[in-house]
C-alpha positions in Angstrom: -19.2 -10.9 -44.9 -19.0 -10.9 -41.2 -19.0 -7.1 -41.2 -22.2 -7.1 -43.3 -23.9 -9.6 -40.9 -22.9 -7.4 -37.9 -24.4 -4.3 -39.5 -27.7 -6.2 -40.2 -27.9 -7.5 -36.6 -27.3 -4.0 -35.3 -30.1 -2.7 -37.5 -32.4 -5.4 -36.3 -31.6 -4.6 -32.7 -32.3 -0.9 -33.3 -35.6 -1.7 -34.9 -36.5 -3.9 -31.9 -35.9 -1.0 -29.6 -38.1 1.5 -31.5 -41.7 2.0 -30.1 -44.6 0.5 -32.0 -46.8 3.2 -33.5 -50.5 2.3 -34.1 -52.2 4.5 -36.7 -55.7 5.8 -36.1 -58.4 4.2 -38.1 -61.0 6.5 -39.8 -64.3 5.1 -40.8 -66.3 7.1 -43.2 -70.0 6.4 -43.4 -71.4 7.8 -46.6 -74.5 5.7 -47.2 -77.8 5.8 -45.4 -78.3 3.0 -42.9 -79.3 1.8 -39.4 -77.1 0.7 -36.5 -78.8 -2.5 -35.1 -76.0 -3.9 -32.9 -73.9 -2.1 -30.2 -70.7 -0.6 -31.6 -67.7 1.0 -30.0 -65.5 3.7 -31.5 -62.2 2.8 -30.0 -59.7 5.2 -28.5 -57.7 6.8 -31.3 -60.3 6.0 -34.0 -62.7 8.3 -35.8 -66.0 7.9 -37.4 -67.3 10.5 -39.9 -70.9 10.3 -40.8 -72.1 12.2 -43.9 -75.3 10.2 -44.5 -78.7 9.6 -42.9 -78.1 7.2 -40.0 -80.4 5.8 -37.4 -79.2 4.3 -34.1 -81.3 1.5 -32.8 -78.5 0.3 -30.5 -75.9 1.9 -28.2 -72.9 3.6 -29.8 -70.0 4.2 -27.4 -67.3 6.8 -28.1 -64.4 5.9 -26.0 -62.0 8.4 -24.5 -59.6 9.5 -27.2 -62.1 8.6 -30.0 -64.0 11.0 -32.3 -67.5 10.9 -33.8 -68.0 13.6 -36.4 -71.3 14.4 -38.0 -70.2 16.1 -41.1 -71.9 18.2 -43.8 -75.2 16.6 -44.8 -74.8 14.0 -42.0 -78.0 13.3 -40.1 -78.0 11.0 -37.1 -81.3 10.0 -35.4 -81.1 8.4 -32.0 -84.1 6.1 -31.9 -85.9 4.6 -28.9 -83.5 1.7 -28.6 -80.5 3.8 -29.6 -78.0 5.6 -27.4 -74.8 7.6 -27.6 -72.4 7.1 -24.7 -69.8 9.7 -25.1 -66.5 9.8 -23.3 -64.6 11.1 -26.3 -65.3 13.8 -28.7 -68.4 14.5 -30.7 -68.3 17.2 -33.4 -71.4 18.4 -35.2 -70.3 20.4 -38.2 -72.1 22.9 -40.3 -75.3 21.4 -41.9 -74.8 18.3 -39.7 -77.5 17.2 -37.3 -78.2 14.9 -34.3 -81.8 14.3 -33.5 -82.5 12.6 -30.1 -85.9 10.7 -30.2 -85.3 8.0 -27.6 -87.7 7.7 -24.7 -85.4 6.5 -21.9 -86.3 7.6 -18.4 -83.0 6.9 -16.6 -79.4 7.6 -17.2 -78.8 4.0 -18.3 -81.6 4.2 -20.8 -81.2 7.8 -21.9 -80.8 8.4 -25.6 -77.7 10.6 -25.1 -75.1 10.4 -22.3 -72.0 12.5 -22.2 -69.4 10.9 -20.0 -67.2 12.8 -17.5 -64.5 13.3 -20.1 -66.8 13.6 -23.1 -66.9 16.8 -25.1 -69.6 17.8 -27.6 -68.9 20.7 -29.9 -71.7 22.3 -31.9 -70.3 24.2 -34.8 -72.1 27.2 -36.3 -74.9 26.0 -38.6 -75.1 22.6 -36.8 -78.2 21.2 -35.2 -78.7 19.1 -32.1 -82.2 18.5 -30.9 -83.4 16.6 -27.8 -87.0 16.0 -28.7 -90.0 15.8 -26.3 -89.9 12.6 -24.2 -86.2 12.2 -24.6 -84.0 12.1 -21.5 -80.3 13.1 -22.0 -77.6 13.1 -19.3 -74.5 15.2 -19.4 -71.4 14.7 -17.2 -68.9 16.3 -19.6 -68.7 19.5 -21.7 -71.1 20.7 -24.3 -69.6 23.6 -26.2 -72.1 26.2 -27.6 -74.9 24.5 -25.8 -77.1 27.5 -26.8 -77.2 25.9 -30.2 -78.9 22.8 -28.8 -82.7 22.6 -29.0 -84.0 21.1 -25.8 -87.7 20.1 -26.1 -87.2 17.1 -23.9 -85.1 16.8 -20.7 -81.4 17.5 -20.4 -79.9 16.8 -17.0 -76.5 18.0 -15.9 -74.3 16.3 -13.3 -73.4 18.3 -10.2 -70.6 17.4 -7.9 -71.6 19.2 -4.6 -69.2 20.3 -1.8 -69.6 18.1 1.2 -69.9 19.0 4.9 -66.5 20.4 6.0 -64.7 22.0 8.9 -62.0 24.7 8.9 -59.5 25.9 11.5 -59.4 29.7 11.4 -56.5 31.8 12.8 -57.1 35.2 14.2 -55.2 37.6 16.4 -56.7 39.6 19.3 -54.5 41.8 21.5 -51.4 40.2 19.9 -52.6 36.7 21.0 -53.0 34.1 18.3 -56.3 32.2 18.5 -57.2 29.1 16.5 -60.9 28.3 16.1 -62.3 25.3 14.3 -65.8 25.6 12.8 -67.9 22.9 11.2 -70.2 23.6 8.3 -73.2 21.8 6.9 -73.9 22.0 3.2 -77.4 21.5 1.9 -79.3 22.1 -1.4 -82.6 22.4 -3.1 -83.7 23.2 -6.6 -86.8 24.7 -8.1 -88.1 21.3 -9.0 -88.1 20.2 -5.3 -88.9 23.6 -3.8 -92.0 24.2 -1.7 -93.4 27.2 -3.5 -95.6 28.1 -0.6 -92.7 28.7 1.7 -90.0 29.8 -0.7 -86.3 28.9 -0.9 -85.4 31.0 2.1 -87.0 28.5 4.5 -84.3 26.2 5.9 -86.7 23.2 6.1 -86.7 23.1 2.3 -83.1 22.0 2.2 -81.7 18.5 2.2 -78.2 17.0 2.5 -76.2 17.1 -0.6 -75.6 13.6 -2.1 -72.0 12.4 -1.5 -71.7 10.9 -5.0 -73.2 13.9 -6.8 -76.6 14.4 -8.4 -78.5 15.5 -11.5 -80.2 18.9 -12.1 -82.2 19.7 -15.1 -80.8 22.2 -17.6 -81.8 25.8 -16.7 -83.4 24.9 -13.3 -82.1 27.0 -10.4 -80.0 25.2 -7.8 -79.7 26.7 -4.3 -76.8 25.9 -2.1 -77.0 26.7 1.6 -73.9 26.7 3.9 -74.6 26.8 7.7 -72.0 27.1 10.4 -72.3 25.2 13.7 -73.7 27.0 16.7 -71.3 28.6 19.2 -67.9 28.6 17.4 -69.5 29.7 14.2 -71.5 32.6 15.5 -69.0 35.1 14.0 -69.1 33.5 10.6 -71.1 35.2 7.7 -71.4 32.5 5.1 -73.0 35.2 2.9 -69.4 36.4 2.4 -68.2 33.0 1.3 -67.6 32.2 -2.3 -68.1 29.1 -4.4 -65.9 28.0 -7.2 -67.9 26.4 -10.1 -65.8 24.8 -12.7 -63.0 27.2 -11.8 -65.2 30.3 -11.8 -65.9 32.2 -8.6 -69.5 32.8 -7.6 -70.6 35.1 -4.8 -73.8 34.6 -2.8 -76.8 36.3 -4.4 -79.4 36.1 -1.7 -79.5 36.0 2.1 -81.4 34.2 4.8 -81.2 36.2 8.0 -78.0 38.2 8.6 -75.5 35.4 8.8 -76.5 32.9 6.2 -76.1 33.1 2.5 -77.8 31.2 -0.3 -75.8 30.5 -3.5 -78.1 30.5 -6.5 -76.8 28.8 -9.6 -78.5 27.9 -12.9 -76.7 25.0 -14.5 -76.2 25.1 -18.2 -73.6 22.3 -18.1 -72.1 19.8 -15.7 -70.7 21.5 -12.5 -68.0 20.8 -10.0 -68.7 23.0 -7.0 -66.0 23.8 -4.4 -66.0 26.2 -1.5 -63.6 29.0 -1.3 -63.1 31.5 1.6 -61.3 29.7 4.3 -59.6 32.9 5.5 -60.9 34.4 8.7 -60.9 38.0 7.4 -62.8 36.9 4.3 -65.9 35.5 6.1 -66.0 37.3 9.5 -69.4 38.9 10.1 -69.5 42.6 9.4 -71.9 45.2 10.7 -72.5 48.5 8.8 -73.5 51.2 11.2 -75.1 54.5 10.2 -73.7 57.4 12.1 -76.5 60.0 12.3 -76.0 63.7 11.5 -78.3 66.8 11.3 -77.7 70.5 11.0 -77.1 70.5 14.8 -74.7 67.7 15.2 -72.8 64.8 13.7 -71.6 61.5 15.1 -68.1 60.3 14.4 -66.2 57.2 15.3 -63.0 57.1 17.4 -61.1 56.9 14.1 -62.8 60.0 12.8 -65.2 58.3 10.4 -68.5 59.8 9.6 -71.6 58.8 7.7 -71.2 55.0 7.7 -68.7 52.7 9.4 -68.1 48.9 9.1 -67.4 47.1 12.3 -66.1 43.5 12.6 -67.9 41.0 14.8 -66.7 41.1 18.4 -64.9 44.4 18.1 -65.6 47.3 20.4 -67.0 50.4 18.7 -66.8 53.9 20.1 -68.3 57.1 19.0 -68.8 60.7 20.1 -71.3 63.4 19.3 -70.0 66.7 17.9 -72.3 69.7 18.4 -72.2 72.2 15.6 -72.0 76.0 16.2 -75.2 77.5 17.6 -76.1 74.1 19.0 -73.3 73.6 21.5 -75.4 74.5 24.6 -77.6 71.4 24.1 -78.0 68.7 26.8 -78.3 65.5 24.6 -78.7 61.8 25.2 -77.3 58.9 23.2 -79.2 55.6 22.7 -78.1 52.4 21.1 -80.9 50.1 20.1 -83.0 51.9 22.7 -80.5 51.6 25.5 -79.2 54.8 27.0 -75.4 55.1 27.2 -73.2 57.2 29.4 -70.0 58.8 27.9 -66.6 58.2 29.3 -64.4 60.9 30.6 -63.4 61.9 27.0 -67.0 62.1 25.8 -67.0 58.7 23.9 -69.8 56.2 24.0 -68.5 52.6 23.9 -70.4 49.7 22.5 -68.7 46.7 24.2 -71.2 43.9 23.9 -74.4 42.5 22.5 -77.4 44.8 22.9 -80.6 42.9 23.3 -83.8 43.3 25.4 -82.7 46.7 26.6 -79.5 45.3 28.2 -75.9 45.4 27.0 -73.2 43.0 27.8 -70.0 44.5 29.2 -67.7 42.3 27.1 -67.7 40.7 23.6 -67.8 43.7 21.3 -70.4 44.3 18.6 -72.5 41.2 18.0 -75.7 42.5 16.4 -77.0 45.3 14.2 -76.6 48.7 15.7 -78.9 51.8 15.6 -77.7 55.0 17.1 -80.2 57.6 18.2 -79.3 61.1 19.5 -82.0 63.1 21.4 -82.1 66.5 23.0 -80.0 68.5 20.5 -81.6 72.0 19.9 -80.3 75.4 18.8 -78.9 77.7 21.4 -81.6 80.2 20.6 -84.2 77.6 21.3 -82.4 76.6 24.4 -82.2 80.2 25.6 -85.9 80.7 24.8 -86.7 77.5 26.6 -84.4 78.5 29.5 -86.2 81.9 29.6 -89.6 80.2 29.7 -88.4 77.9 32.4 -87.0 80.9 34.4 -90.2 82.8 33.9 -92.2 79.8 35.2 -89.7 79.5 38.0 -90.2 83.2 38.9 -94.0 82.8 38.9 -93.7 79.8 41.0 -91.3 81.6 43.4 -93.7 84.6 43.5 -96.7 82.5 44.2 -94.7 80.6 46.8 -93.7 84.0 48.3 -97.3 85.2 48.4 -98.5 82.0 49.8 -95.8 82.3 52.5 -96.9 85.8 53.2 -100.5 84.8 53.7 -99.4 81.8 55.7 -97.4 84.1 58.0 -100.3 86.6 58.2 -102.9 84.0 59.2 -100.5 82.4 61.6 -99.9 85.8 63.2 -103.7 86.6 63.5 -104.4 83.3 65.1 -101.4 83.6 67.3 -102.6 87.2 68.5 -106.1 86.1 69.3 -104.9 83.2 71.4 -102.7 85.5 73.5 -105.7 87.9 74.3 -107.8 85.1 75.6 -105.1 83.8 77.8 -104.4 87.3 79.3 -108.1 87.8 80.1 -108.2 84.6 81.8 -105.2 85.5 83.9 -106.9 88.8 85.0 -110.0 87.1 86.2 
């Protein structure tokens, strides 16, 4: 008997240690009706609607809960109705949700998808946001192209905020740390001044710290601007944005050193900034190295055609005369400034070229145009030299004749003067 009691007590203790399992409750709605009072589908529960149902009060789908609009299910969100979704909504084939509410704010909208909410529209399903309906989405809508949007669907955007980054670069084996602060601004088509266009900086405004709403399909423009001074070398047009885990490159530019990221939201977006590596965002200049049948320009590294130079780096080039042109006396200009070659025949671009002056330090800091003048064929040079020599001979001949007549007249006048003097002496 004692042994039996001991076994029973052990079983009771074992049962007491086992976790309590709560089973999900599924509610099947198979008859037409109207929801008049606010209801909540609790986490772990599921509602399946396969009838014609009208929502005249809020229906909340909690995280972990499921609302399924099944075959022949038809849910109408009326003016006083609302679906607040933080769980899962599935609209199956031949199921439909029709949003007819007239709310104007996210608290009164007929459809709200919470941050963790997911709506899946299966093939053959139907979800329509009718004209006058405002819907707000913070979560995920799968197969959103199956949604008919006659009203307004707004997606939530979490913008990157103003930030600063410390970049490390090495020059002449010396490590240098530079901290650059950036300003992040935005504008969308709805707020854009169409007379000035999106490339005008005055159109942009600070991004909201808590995020904001952008209408479905309306372009959003993100502008990142480095601070003056320390950020002069930064090309934000080479930066990248990460939107919901996908990398976006800049699509347009303002000036040479600012990029505009153009994004068309078709869902909620979390935007982050990539490219914090110095090499990834340093400003680059593409320089065309001119060439003709008489010459070509090459860099010190032997590159021809085009070369890319990093901001602040010295760039050197030389002019190579082709055969039959190697007697030319040529001149090299950079942005209209005449340069003198070094002892090895290289022209060095060592600083910013502006207003016909060039700094002696600092490397390339602006766009570069190389112009070579004075290159001509040896035959042309010889012909020109012959013409010059001919003109020179004519000039020397004329000069000689002029000298002869000068001497002649000088002699005549000198002879007459002597006679007169002699006569006077005789008298």
